[in-house]
C-alpha positions as CSV (number, residue, x, y, z in Angstrom):
1,X,-57.0,-142.4,131.7
2,X,-54.9,-141.2,134.7
3,X,-53.7,-143.3,137.6
4,X,-56.5,-142.2,139.9
5,X,-59.1,-143.5,137.3
6,X,-57.3,-146.7,136.9
7,X,-57.2,-147.2,140.7
8,X,-60.9,-146.6,140.9
9,X,-61.5,-149.1,138.2
10,X,-59.3,-151.7,139.9
11,X,-61.2,-151.1,143.2
12,X,-64.5,-151.6,141.4
13,X,-63.3,-154.9,139.9
14,X,-62.1,-156.0,143.4
15,X,-65.6,-155.4,144.8
16,X,-67.3,-157.6,142.2
17,X,-68.5,-161.1,143.3
18,X,-66.6,-164.0,141.8
19,X,-69.6,-164.9,139.6
20,X,-69.3,-161.6,137.8
21,X,-65.6,-161.9,137.0
22,X,-66.1,-164.3,134.1
23,X,-68.6,-162.0,132.5
24,X,-66.1,-159.1,133.0
25,X,-63.3,-161.1,131.4
26,X,-65.5,-161.8,128.4
27,X,-66.4,-158.2,128.0
28,X,-62.7,-157.2,128.3
29,X,-61.9,-159.7,125.6
30,X,-64.6,-158.2,123.4
31,X,-63.2,-154.7,123.9
32,X,-59.7,-155.8,123.0
33,X,-61.1,-157.5,119.9
34,X,-62.7,-154.2,118.9
35,X,-59.4,-152.3,119.4
36,X,-57.5,-154.8,117.4
37,X,-59.8,-154.7,114.4
38,X,-58.8,-152.4,111.4
39,X,-60.7,-149.2,111.3
40,X,-63.5,-149.4,108.6
41,X,-63.4,-147.1,105.6
42,X,-66.0,-144.4,105.6
43,X,-68.9,-144.1,103.2
44,X,-69.5,-146.2,100.2
45,X,-66.0,-147.7,100.3
46,X,-66.9,-149.3,103.6
47,X,-70.2,-150.8,102.2
48,X,-68.5,-152.1,99.1
49,X,-65.7,-153.7,101.1
50,X,-68.2,-155.6,103.4
51,X,-70.3,-156.6,100.5
52,X,-67.3,-158.1,98.7
53,X,-68.0,-156.2,95.5
54,X,-65.0,-155.7,93.3
55,X,-63.2,-158.6,95.0
56,X,-63.5,-160.9,92.0
57,X,-61.6,-160.7,88.7
58,X,-64.5,-162.3,86.9
59,X,-66.9,-160.0,85.1
60,X,-70.4,-161.3,85.7
61,X,-72.2,-158.4,83.9
62,X,-72.7,-160.2,80.5
63,X,-73.8,-163.5,82.1
64,X,-76.4,-161.7,84.3
65,X,-77.7,-159.7,81.3
66,X,-78.2,-162.9,79.3
67,X,-80.5,-164.3,82.1
68,X,-82.8,-161.3,81.7
């Protein structure tokens, strides 16, 4: 983003009514949160990581087989 775009953005913020500034601040916090998060892995690695599979040292395979 160049300085002209930043200036236009600041001018747009300055024209907002005070009631909108809290919502804008919340949205900016959300954008910063997204930037600060680690980038997810792609493909199946990502799905496994969010499912928590492989995160345990305990092998539940035999215990689950005995239930069947």
